[in-house]
C-alpha positions, 0 to 999 in steps of 0.5 A, spaced: 041 446 323 035 449 326 034 457 329 035 458 336 029 460 337 025 454 336 031 449 339 029 445 346 035 444 350 037 441 357 043 440 361 046 434 364 041 433 369 035 435 365 034 443 367 032 447 361 037 451 357 036 457 353 039 464 350 041 467 357 042 461 361 049 461 365 052 454 364 058 450 366 062 446 362 063 440 366 070 438 363 074 444 363 069 448 368 068 454 363 062 458 365 058 463 361 052 465 358 049 461 353 049 466 347 046 461 341 043 454 341 044 449 334 041 443 333 045 438 329 043 431 328 041 428 334 045 433 338 044 440 341 049 445 342 050 451 346 055 457 344 057 460 350 060 467 351 066 467 354 069 462 350 065 463 343 065 455 343 059 451 342 058 445 347 054 439 347 048 441 352 049 434 355 056 437 358 053 443 361 050 444 368 045 450 369 048 454 374 046 461 377 053 463 378 053 470 375 059 474 377 064 469 376 063 468 369 068 475 368 074 475 370 077 482 374 083 484 370 086 487 376 086 481 379 089 477 374 095 482 374 096 482 382 096 474 381 101 474 376 105 479 380 105 475 386 107 469 382 113 472 379 115 475 386 114 468 389 119 465 383 124 470 384 124 469 392 125 461 390 130 463 385 134 467 390 133 461 396 136 456 391 142 461 389 148 457 393 154 463 395 161 462 396 161 455 396 167 452 398 170 446 393 175 441 397 178 439 390 182 433 394 180 426 392 177 421 397 176 413 397 171 410 400 175 406 404 
């Protein structure tokens, strides 16, 4: 494994990747800033700050999206509250009240 400073890495389209570059992993759309680079055999890997995982740089694309990397915690809480409210509304709509059951048997003829 080589030191990060000496590694030359490129993304899927051949754009250079270095520490601090914003990238997106094409499979899961994970977005983050490169915090480390390492080379193993013939492959180069970049560690992304948001997941702390290493990704093969051939599956990354360089992006200029800055703010999207950080989730706004309040927005997530609001979205969760909205989802919970919608679920409760749907549950209420599905409840059947005062169901009349006719106990008589009917033949099909």
